[in-house]
C-alpha positions as CSV (number, residue, x, y, z in Angstrom):
1,M,119.3,101.0,119.2
2,D,117.7,103.2,116.4
3,N,114.3,104.5,117.2
4,Y,111.9,106.0,114.7
5,L,108.5,107.7,114.5
6,T,106.4,107.0,111.4
7,Y,103.4,109.1,110.4
8,L,100.5,107.6,108.4
9,Y,98.4,110.0,106.3
10,L,95.3,108.1,105.3
11,L,94.6,108.2,101.6
12,T,91.6,105.9,101.8
13,P,89.4,104.8,104.7
14,L,91.1,102.4,107.2
15,H,89.3,99.4,108.6
16,T,91.4,98.1,111.4
17,G,89.3,95.1,112.4
18,G,87.8,95.0,115.9
19,S,88.3,92.2,118.4
20,A,84.5,91.6,118.5
21,N,81.5,92.5,116.4
22,E,78.2,93.6,117.9
23,G,75.1,92.5,115.9
24,N,75.6,93.3,112.3
25,L,78.2,96.0,113.0
26,M,81.8,95.2,111.8
27,G,83.6,97.4,114.3
28,I,87.2,98.7,114.3
29,A,89.9,98.2,116.9
30,R,89.5,100.5,119.9
31,E,91.5,101.3,123.0
32,V,90.0,99.7,126.1
33,H,90.3,102.8,128.3
34,T,89.4,105.6,125.8
35,E,87.4,103.9,123.0
36,F,89.6,105.8,120.5
37,P,90.3,103.9,117.3
38,Y,93.8,102.7,116.7
39,L,95.9,100.4,114.5
40,P,97.3,97.4,116.5
41,S,101.0,96.8,116.3
42,S,100.4,93.2,115.3
43,S,98.7,94.5,112.1
44,L,101.6,96.8,111.4
45,R,104.2,94.1,112.0
46,G,102.4,91.5,109.8
47,K,102.0,93.9,106.9
48,L,105.6,95.3,107.1
49,R,107.1,91.8,107.4
50,S,105.2,90.8,104.2
51,A,106.3,94.1,102.4
52,L,109.9,93.5,103.3
53,K,109.9,90.0,102.0
54,Q,108.4,91.1,98.7
55,S,111.0,93.9,98.3
56,L,114.1,91.8,99.0
57,S,115.8,89.7,96.3
58,S,116.0,86.0,96.9
59,E,119.5,86.2,98.3
60,Y,118.4,88.5,101.1
61,K,115.0,87.0,102.1
62,E,116.4,85.1,105.0
63,Q,117.4,88.5,106.5
64,A,113.6,89.3,106.8
65,E,113.2,86.3,109.1
66,L,116.2,87.3,111.2
67,L,115.0,90.9,111.5
68,F,111.3,90.1,112.4
69,G,112.0,86.8,114.1
70,K,111.0,83.4,112.9
71,K,107.4,82.1,113.3
72,I,106.4,78.8,114.9
73,E,106.8,76.4,112.1
74,G,107.5,72.7,112.0
75,G,107.6,72.4,115.8
76,Q,110.5,75.0,116.0
77,Q,110.4,77.7,118.6
78,P,109.9,81.3,117.4
79,T,112.8,83.8,117.7
80,E,112.6,87.3,119.0
81,G,113.9,89.3,116.1
82,E,115.6,92.7,116.0
83,I,112.7,95.0,115.3
84,W,109.8,96.2,117.4
85,F,106.6,98.2,116.8
86,S,104.1,100.0,118.9
87,D,100.4,100.6,118.1
88,A,99.5,103.5,115.8
89,S,97.5,106.2,117.5
90,L,95.4,109.1,116.2
91,L,97.1,112.5,115.9
92,F,94.8,114.6,113.7
93,F,91.3,113.6,112.8
94,P,89.1,115.2,110.0
95,V,85.6,116.3,111.0
96,A,83.0,117.7,108.6
97,S,82.4,121.4,108.8
98,F,79.6,123.4,107.2
99,S,81.7,126.5,107.3
100,H,85.1,125.1,106.3
101,Q,84.3,121.8,104.5
102,Y,86.3,119.9,107.1
103,L,88.7,120.7,109.9
104,W,91.3,118.6,111.7
105,V,90.7,118.1,115.4
106,T,93.1,116.9,118.0
107,C,93.3,117.0,121.8
108,P,95.9,117.2,124.6
109,L,95.9,113.4,125.1
110,W,96.9,112.7,121.5
111,L,99.5,115.5,121.4
112,S,101.0,114.4,124.7
113,R,101.4,110.8,123.5
114,W,103.1,112.1,120.4
115,N,105.5,114.4,122.3
116,R,106.5,111.7,124.7
117,W,108.5,110.2,121.9
118,L,109.7,113.5,120.6
119,G,110.7,114.8,124.0
120,N,110.3,118.5,123.0
121,Q,110.0,120.5,126.3
122,K,108.6,123.6,124.6
123,I,105.8,121.6,123.0
124,A,105.2,119.8,126.3
125,N,104.7,123.2,128.0
126,T,102.3,124.3,125.2
127,I,100.2,121.1,125.5
128,R,100.0,121.5,129.3
129,I,98.8,125.1,129.0
130,W,96.2,124.1,126.3
131,D,95.0,121.3,128.6
132,E,94.6,123.7,131.5
133,H,92.7,126.2,129.4
134,L,90.3,123.6,127.9
135,N,89.5,122.0,131.2
136,G,89.2,125.2,133.2
137,D,86.0,126.9,134.5
138,Q,82.9,127.8,132.5
139,D,84.6,130.9,131.1
140,S,87.5,128.9,129.6
141,P,87.7,128.5,125.8
142,K,86.0,125.5,124.3
143,A,88.6,125.2,121.6
144,I,92.1,126.4,120.7
145,S,92.4,126.9,117.0
146,S,94.3,128.4,114.1
147,V,90.9,129.1,112.5
148,P,89.1,132.4,113.5
149,A,85.4,132.1,114.1
150,N,84.3,134.5,111.3
151,P,81.5,134.6,112.4
152,K,81.3,131.0,113.6
153,I,82.9,127.6,113.1
154,Y,80.5,124.8,112.4
155,L,81.6,121.3,113.3
156,Q,79.7,118.1,112.9
157,G,77.2,118.5,115.8
158,A,78.8,121.6,117.4
159,V,79.0,125.3,116.8
160,L,82.0,127.4,118.0
161,E,81.6,131.2,118.3
162,T,84.2,133.9,118.6
163,G,84.1,133.8,122.4
164,D,84.6,130.0,122.5
165,I,88.0,130.0,120.7
166,E,91.5,130.9,121.8
167,L,93.5,131.6,118.6
168,I,97.0,130.0,118.1
169,P,99.5,132.8,117.2
170,E,101.1,132.5,113.8
171,D,104.6,132.5,115.4
172,A,103.6,129.9,118.1
173,E,106.3,127.2,118.8
174,C,104.0,124.4,117.8
175,W,104.1,125.3,114.1
176,T,107.8,124.4,113.9
177,L,106.7,120.8,114.4
178,F,103.3,120.8,112.8
179,D,104.6,122.2,109.5
180,Q,107.1,119.3,109.3
181,L,104.2,116.8,109.1
182,S,102.9,117.9,105.7
183,N,105.5,115.9,103.7
184,N,105.2,118.6,101.1
185,Q,101.5,117.9,100.6
186,H,99.8,121.2,100.7
187,I,96.4,119.6,101.3
188,F,97.6,118.9,104.9
189,N,97.6,122.5,106.1
190,L,97.0,122.7,109.8
191,R,97.5,126.4,109.8
192,R,94.2,126.8,108.1
193,K,92.2,123.9,109.6
194,L,93.4,123.0,113.1
195,V,91.0,122.8,116.1
196,V,92.3,121.6,119.5
197,L,89.4,120.3,121.7
198,S,89.3,118.8,125.2
199,D,89.9,115.0,125.4
200,A,86.2,114.4,126.1
201,D,84.9,116.7,123.3
202,C,87.4,115.1,120.9
203,G,86.0,111.7,121.7
204,V,82.5,112.9,120.8
205,M,83.8,114.3,117.4
206,I,85.4,110.9,116.6
207,E,82.1,109.0,117.1
208,T,80.3,111.3,114.7
209,G,83.1,111.4,112.2
210,L,83.8,107.7,111.8
211,Q,82.9,106.4,108.3
212,R,80.1,103.8,108.3
213,E,78.9,101.9,105.3
214,V,76.0,99.5,105.0
215,R,76.5,96.4,102.8
216,I,73.8,94.1,101.5
217,Q,74.4,90.9,99.6
218,I,71.9,90.2,96.8
219,D,70.8,86.6,95.9
220,S,71.9,86.0,92.3
221,D,68.6,84.2,91.4
222,S,65.9,86.2,93.1
223,K,67.7,89.5,93.1
224,T,66.6,90.0,96.7
225,T,68.5,90.4,99.9
226,Q,69.9,87.2,101.3
227,D,69.1,86.3,104.8
228,G,71.7,87.5,107.3
229,S,73.6,89.4,104.6
230,F,73.1,92.9,106.0
231,R,76.0,94.4,107.8
232,S,77.5,97.8,108.7
233,E,81.2,98.5,108.5
234,E,83.2,101.1,110.4
235,A,86.4,102.8,109.1
236,I,88.7,105.6,110.1
237,P,88.1,108.3,107.3
238,P,90.7,109.5,104.8
239,E,92.8,112.6,105.7
240,T,93.4,111.2,109.2
241,M,96.9,111.5,110.5
242,M,98.2,108.7,112.7
243,F,101.6,107.9,114.1
244,F,103.5,104.9,115.6
245,P,107.0,104.5,117.1
246,W,109.2,101.6,116.1
247,G,112.9,100.7,116.4
248,L,115.8,98.5,115.4
249,K,117.6,96.7,118.2
250,E,121.2,95.7,118.1
251,G,121.4,92.2,116.8
252,K,123.8,89.5,117.7
253,A,125.4,90.0,114.4
254,P,124.1,93.2,112.8
255,S,125.9,92.6,109.6
256,T,123.6,89.7,108.8
257,T,120.5,92.0,108.5
258,T,122.1,95.0,106.9
259,E,120.2,94.8,103.7
260,A,116.8,94.2,105.5
261,R,117.4,97.1,107.8
262,K,118.2,99.4,104.9
263,Q,115.1,98.3,103.0
264,I,112.6,98.6,105.9
265,T,113.5,102.3,106.4
266,T,112.9,102.8,102.7
267,I,109.5,101.1,102.9
268,M,108.6,103.4,105.8
269,Q,108.8,106.4,103.4
270,Q,106.4,104.9,100.8
271,R,102.7,104.2,100.3
272,I,101.6,101.2,102.4
273,Q,98.3,99.5,102.7
274,F,97.2,98.4,106.2
275,G,94.1,96.8,107.8
276,G,91.4,94.7,106.2
277,L,89.1,95.0,103.2
278,E,92.2,95.5,100.9
279,G,90.1,94.4,97.9
280,L,87.9,97.5,98.4
281,G,91.0,99.7,98.5
282,R,90.9,100.3,102.2
283,G,93.9,101.2,104.2
284,W,96.2,103.1,101.7
285,T,98.5,105.4,103.6
286,Q,101.3,107.8,102.7
287,S,104.1,107.3,105.3
288,K,106.8,109.6,106.5
289,T,109.4,108.5,109.0
290,Q,111.5,110.5,111.4
291,N,114.7,109.3,113.1
292,L,114.1,110.1,116.8
293,E,117.8,110.2,117.6
294,G,118.7,113.0,115.2
295,S,115.1,114.4,114.5
296,T,115.7,114.0,110.8
297,D,114.0,111.9,108.2
298,A,115.0,108.3,108.1
């Protein structure tokens, strides 16, 4: 089995589509136990199945059905397929800052989820130490950051002073991995903009940092608001970094899906649009995929 880790850098806001709406709010998908936004694996699977079918020539389109599994059609039973996907989780989230324009926040929970797939013991030790420091006594740091408080760091709804921050050394082991996520895009520079918060504080930053837009439909004749047309839409903001693991299982006859397997790994290195509101340009991402077996790009 070949296992991969794909990173999604959001180029535009991402509306993931919630399981339920409250009042006039079009919410986004959230984890039940943490309330953190996420991108469901079903959304990933559906979009990537469609993208694969479009990219394959007619002679290979049947391979997409074999790779993803056939749907229930014409009374036939579905097949399992040879590819699997997990949900996409947050890794780094942009938060507005009066002192630094915006900063990326993360927390031990997100980093631990990420490293469970990487299996890097040095990073695991670093995350454990950060978690202990952030959840210690009242004299413990409120944040661990690459950004010195000079004189203060202003986050959306929070202020960090010099005594609140534990600086990450420039030669810290974590940079070996963090620097690989940039995909040669200098705009994603964690060395200048990273703030690690406790899980609870990160949750608060997410709620204040989500993008929310109000939409009103106008009656074409009276030019007034139509009844029941007011709604508010949530979205994960651009510049967010997410990740999801996926893999290719050994098929009964691997040679029958060779072209589809090759093409799906190529798609995973390109720009892909996920989620809803595609007509409004939502959900455009730049993807980067890492082979977990050899820790190299797919």
